[in-house]
C-alpha positions in Angstrom: -61.1 -2.9 -158.5 -57.4 -2.0 -158.2 -57.7 -1.8 -154.5 -59.0 -5.4 -154.4 -56.2 -6.7 -156.6 -53.7 -5.1 -154.2 -55.4 -6.7 -151.3 -55.3 -10.1 -153.0 -51.6 -9.7 -153.6 -51.0 -8.8 -150.0 -53.1 -11.8 -148.8 -51.2 -14.1 -151.1 -47.8 -12.8 -149.9 -49.1 -13.2 -146.3 -50.0 -16.8 -146.9 -46.6 -17.6 -148.4 -44.9 -15.9 -145.4 -47.1 -17.9 -143.0 -46.3 -21.2 -144.7 -42.5 -20.5 -144.5 -42.7 -19.4 -140.9 -44.8 -22.4 -140.0 -42.3 -24.9 -141.5 -39.4 -23.0 -139.8 -41.0 -22.9 -136.4 -42.3 -26.4 -136.5 -38.7 -27.5 -136.5 -37.7 -25.4 -133.6 -40.2 -25.3 -130.6 -43.6 -26.5 -129.5 -44.6 -23.1 -128.2 -43.8 -21.6 -131.6 -46.0 -24.2 -133.2 -48.9 -23.1 -130.9 -48.3 -19.4 -131.6 -48.1 -19.9 -135.4 -51.2 -22.1 -135.3 -53.2 -19.4 -133.5 -52.1 -16.8 -136.0 -53.0 -19.0 -138.9 -56.4 -19.7 -137.4 -57.1 -16.1 -136.7 -56.1 -15.1 -140.3 -58.3 -17.9 -141.7 -61.3 -16.7 -139.7 -60.7 -13.2 -140.9 -60.5 -14.3 -144.6 -63.7 -16.4 -144.1 -65.5 -13.4 -142.6 -64.4 -11.2 -145.6 -65.8 -13.8 -148.0 -69.1 -14.1 -146.2 -69.3 -10.3 -145.9 -69.2 -9.9 -149.7 -71.8 -12.6 -150.2 -74.2 -11.0 -147.7 -73.7 -7.6 -149.4 -74.5 -9.0 -152.8 -77.7 -10.7 -151.4 -78.7 -7.4 -149.7 -78.4 -5.6 -153.1 -80.4 -8.3 -154.9 -83.2 -8.1 -152.3 -83.2 -4.3 -152.6 -83.7 -4.6 -156.4 -86.5 -7.2 -155.9 -88.2 -5.0 -153.3 -88.1 -1.9 -155.5 -89.6 -3.8 -158.4 -92.4 -5.1 -156.2 -93.1 -1.7 -154.9 -93.4 -0.2 -158.4 -96.3 -2.4 -159.5 -99.5 -0.5 -160.4 -102.3 -0.2 -157.8 -104.6 -2.4 -159.9 -102.4 -5.4 -159.3 -103.1 -5.2 -155.6 -106.8 -5.8 -156.0 -109.9 -3.7 -155.5 -110.1 -1.1 -152.9 -112.0 -2.1 -149.7 -114.9 0.4 -150.3 -115.5 -1.1 -153.8 -116.0 -4.7 -152.5 -119.5 -4.1 -151.0 -121.0 -2.6 -154.2 
């Protein structure tokens, strides 16, 4: 948990720096605007990937729990054995 908090602080500081850089460069050159826009887009994609990654990991854990509960059901719950059907 402390590692995540540190990462959140770094991400927040990075967003502030990007905002300040963007406003500064917007006033200077068109090439700078393009460069900063590409950096912001790349960073946004990375953040979105990290968010989706945690959601997928959570869904994977939940499906594992459900699968393990389904596998632990007693044999009677699955129905009669095939050799008992004909008798």
